[in-house]
C-alpha positions, -999 to +999 in steps of 0.1 A: -611-616-018-607-604+018-572-592+027-549-614+047-545-588+074-579-577+089-572-540+095-589-508+083-573-490+053-544-467+061-562-437+046-592-440+070-579-413+094-578-388+065-613-398+054-625-393+090-609-359+090-626-350+057-660-361+070-655-341+102-647-310+081-679-315+061-699-320+092-686-288+107-691-267+076-720-244+083-733-245+047-734-283+044-760-304+061-750-341+061-775-365+076-760-387+103-774-419+087-755-412+054-723-405+072-727-435+095-734-458+065-704-445+046-679-447+075-692-482+084-685-494+049-651-477+045-636-491+078-638-526+064-604-542+056-615-549+020-604-514+012-568-520+023-546-513-006-570-492-025-564-455-033-580-431-008-615-421-019-626-385-025-654-379-001-680-352-008-715-342+001-744-349-023-779-335-023-804-338+005-779-347+032-761-376+014-725-383+011-703-400-015-669-417-019-652-418-052-624-442-059-604-439-092-575-458-108-565-457-144-586-489-150-614-488-125-638-462-110-662-468-082-686-442-069-706-450-037-733-427-025-755-429+006-787-409+009-800-393+041-816-426+050-784-445+047-794-463+015-764-469-008-761-467-046-731-473-067-717-465-101-689-488-113-668-486-144-641-510-156-621-495-185-626-528-204-661-514-211-681-528-181-703-501-166-730-504-140-753-480-120-778-491-093-783-502-057-751-509-038-763-544-028-768-553-064-733-544-076-722-571-101-695-593-086-700-576-052-683-548-033-653-570-023-644-578-059-646-541-069-624-532-039-599-559-050-600-545-086-592-510-072-563-523-050-548-545-078-556-525-109-570-557-124-601-565-143 
């Protein structure tokens, strides 16, 4: 499921800019481990072709990225320790919530679904 071209997604500079804005905001305290884990994941070429995620802070220094298409949603969250969780929804009725490493079909398949609008 990996893309033919091994390059980071085109939207990565905008995501980096958004993360920098959040880091510089005086009322938001993102933990470096959560930010590092998210950016490490998002720079992977598996995200090429997906819509840009919406990046936002979550409680206790965590950070999340939310991908949405008409058929697929994927929410990825990293806590202050850099531990990832995910919520995945396929409009055919498949729904899952749990540790990122246990995501059914794996993260590459969900990235492919987002990029191709497929099941």
